[in-house]
MIKE-203034 format. One record per residue (C-alpha): residue number from 1; chain; x, y, z. Coordinates in steps of 0.1 Angstrom, whole numbers. Example, Ala and Ser with C-alpha at 12.3 -4.5 7.8 and 13.67 -1.06 7.14 Angstrom:
BEGIN
{atom 1 A {123 -45 78}} {atom 2 A {137 -11 71}} 
# end
This chain:
BEGIN
{atom 1 A {602 -346 545}} {atom 2 A {586 -372 524}} {atom 3 A {554 -359 536}} {atom 4 A {562 -324 524}} {atom 5 A {574 -335 492}} {atom 6 A {539 -355 486}} {atom 7 A {518 -325 500}} {atom 8 A {537 -303 475}} {atom 9 A {535 -327 446}} {atom 10 A {495 -332 455}} {atom 11 A {494 -293 456}} {atom 12 A {512 -289 421}} {atom 13 A {489 -316 406}} {atom 14 A {460 -299 418}} {atom 15 A {472 -264 405}} {atom 16 A {480 -280 372}} {atom 17 A {446 -296 370}} {atom 18 A {428 -264 380}} {atom 19 A {446 -243 353}} {atom 20 A {443 -269 325}} {atom 21 A {407 -279 333}} {atom 22 A {388 -255 354}} {atom 23 A {400 -224 342}} {atom 24 A {392 -230 304}} {atom 25 A {358 -247 313}} {atom 26 A {349 -214 333}} {atom 27 A {359 -191 304}} {atom 28 A {341 -213 281}} {atom 29 A {309 -212 303}} {atom 30 A {315 -173 308}} {atom 31 A {318 -169 269}} {atom 32 A {287 -193 262}} {atom 33 A {267 -170 286}} {atom 34 A {278 -139 268}} {atom 35 A {268 -153 234}} {atom 36 A {234 -164 249}} {atom 37 A {227 -131 261}} {atom 38 A {238 -116 227}} {atom 39 A {214 -139 210}} {atom 40 A {186 -132 231}} {atom 41 A {190 -96 225}} {atom 42 A {191 -100 186}} {atom 43 A {159 -122 188}} {atom 44 A {143 -94 208}} {atom 45 A {155 -70 181}} {atom 46 A {143 -91 153}} {atom 47 A {109 -95 171}} {atom 48 A {106 -56 174}} {atom 49 A {115 -51 138}} {atom 50 A {89 -77 125}} {atom 51 A {64 -60 147}} {atom 52 A {73 -27 131}} {atom 53 A {73 -40 97}} {atom 54 A {37 -55 103}} {atom 55 A {25 -20 115}} {atom 56 A {42 -4 84}} {atom 57 A {24 -29 61}} {atom 58 A {-9 -22 78}} {atom 59 A {-4 13 75}} {atom 60 A {5 12 36}} {atom 61 A {-25 -11 30}} {atom 62 A {-49 15 47}} {atom 63 A {-33 45 26}} {atom 64 A {-31 28 -6}} {atom 65 A {-60 2 -4}} {atom 66 A {-52 -31 -16}} {atom 67 A {-75 -27 -45}} {atom 68 A {-59 2 -61}} {atom 69 A {-26 -15 -61}} {atom 70 A {-38 -49 -78}} {atom 71 A {-52 -26 -107}} {atom 72 A {-31 -11 -134}} {atom 73 A {-40 26 -142}} {atom 74 A {-65 30 -169}} {atom 75 A {-47 41 -200}} {atom 76 A {-73 38 -226}} {atom 77 A {-110 48 -230}} {atom 78 A {-121 13 -227}} {atom 79 A {-98 6 -196}} {atom 80 A {-112 38 -179}} {atom 81 A {-149 30 -187}} {atom 82 A {-144 -8 -174}} {atom 83 A {-127 5 -143}} {atom 84 A {-156 30 -136}} {atom 85 A {-181 4 -142}} {atom 86 A {-165 -19 -116}} {atom 87 A {-163 12 -91}} {atom 88 A {-200 20 -96}} {atom 89 A {-210 -18 -90}} {atom 90 A {-188 -17 -60}} {atom 91 A {-206 13 -47}} {atom 92 A {-240 0 -53}} {atom 93 A {-246 23 -82}} {atom 94 A {-263 9 -113}} {atom 95 A {-249 24 -145}} {atom 96 A {-273 24 -175}} {atom 97 A {-254 46 -198}} {atom 98 A {-214 54 -200}} {atom 99 A {-211 76 -232}} {atom 100 A {-176 88 -241}} {atom 101 A {-176 120 -263}} {atom 102 A {-151 132 -291}} {atom 103 A {-117 143 -278}} {atom 104 A {-114 181 -278}} {atom 105 A {-78 193 -286}} {atom 106 A {-63 220 -257}} {atom 107 A {-31 240 -256}} {atom 108 A {-16 217 -229}} {atom 109 A {-43 187 -226}} {atom 110 A {-68 172 -245}} {atom 111 A {-100 168 -230}} {atom 112 A {-121 135 -232}} {atom 113 A {-156 140 -219}} {atom 114 A {-174 108 -205}} {atom 115 A {-211 110 -195}} {atom 116 A {-226 87 -169}} {atom 117 A {-262 78 -161}} {atom 118 A {-275 55 -135}} {atom 119 A {-294 51 -103}} {atom 120 A {-286 45 -67}} {atom 121 A {-287 56 -31}} {atom 122 A {-268 88 -17}} {atom 123 A {-244 68 2}} {atom 124 A {-236 48 -31}} {atom 125 A {-231 79 -50}} {atom 126 A {-208 94 -22}} {atom 127 A {-187 63 -25}} {atom 128 A {-184 63 -61}} {atom 129 A {-173 100 -64}} {atom 130 A {-149 93 -35}} {atom 131 A {-136 64 -57}} {atom 132 A {-134 83 -91}} {atom 133 A {-115 112 -71}} {atom 134 A {-89 87 -55}} {atom 135 A {-84 65 -86}} {atom 136 A {-86 91 -114}} {atom 137 A {-67 123 -105}} {atom 138 A {-66 134 -140}} {atom 139 A {-104 133 -143}} {atom 140 A {-126 162 -135}} {atom 141 A {-164 161 -124}} {atom 142 A {-179 187 -146}} {atom 143 A {-214 183 -134}} {atom 144 A {-235 160 -113}} {atom 145 A {-275 160 -111}} {atom 146 A {-293 138 -86}} {atom 147 A {-330 133 -89}} {atom 148 A {-351 117 -64}} {atom 149 A {-370 122 -33}} {atom 150 A {-349 132 -3}} {atom 151 A {-376 124 22}} {atom 152 A {-374 86 10}} {atom 153 A {-340 77 11}} {atom 154 A {-344 42 7}} {atom 155 A {-358 45 -28}} {atom 156 A {-332 47 -55}} {atom 157 A {-325 81 -70}} {atom 158 A {-317 88 -108}} {atom 159 A {-280 102 -116}} {atom 160 A {-262 118 -143}} {atom 161 A {-227 131 -144}} {atom 162 A {-204 147 -169}} {atom 163 A {-167 138 -164}} {atom 164 A {-137 152 -184}} {atom 165 A {-105 130 -188}} {atom 166 A {-74 151 -194}} {atom 167 A {-48 134 -218}} {atom 168 A {-15 148 -232}} {atom 169 A {-16 170 -264}} {atom 170 A {6 158 -296}} {atom 171 A {-7 124 -304}} {atom 172 A {-5 108 -267}} {atom 173 A {-41 116 -261}} {atom 174 A {-64 83 -258}} {atom 175 A {-38 59 -264}} {atom 176 A {-9 73 -246}} {atom 177 A {0 87 -213}} {atom 178 A {-21 108 -190}} {atom 179 A {-11 142 -177}} {atom 180 A {-4 127 -142}} {atom 181 A {22 103 -162}} {atom 182 A {38 132 -173}} {atom 183 A {41 151 -144}} {atom 184 A {57 120 -128}} {atom 185 A {81 114 -154}} {atom 186 A {92 150 -154}} {atom 187 A {98 150 -114}} {atom 188 A {133 159 -106}} 
# end
């Protein structure tokens, strides 16, 4: 009987140790495993999101162009002439004359003419026209004359262009907003 009591006591002690030490340890280990798995999943999500953000930033840079984002819009004739000169130089076109004309009043928009003269090669002219169109959507190319020898593309050609910058009527003209600015402000 003493042996049966000793075996029962040993079994009770083993059960108590199992319930107080092993079960909570096992539960804690299972909880830690679930937490590790959740952490790994969140790290994968973060990595995927960072990759998507990087892709979106690259696409945005390609669309907007880093140079256009860094430059403030040309609000005055001097700003505009300066920026046109920068674009020409970057395109490989050498401007010899940039002449703003007198502003002509209009019903909706005033027109500020600008004459350009210079020299360069055809790819440079194409690049300059593309940059002007992208950066100054409120400016119209009225005329373009290229003089040179098509059979000698490595030789610079003469260029003259007439542009018109459309500005707001009612005093905003040369020192104020452009037509594009007004359209953006009046959007619903």
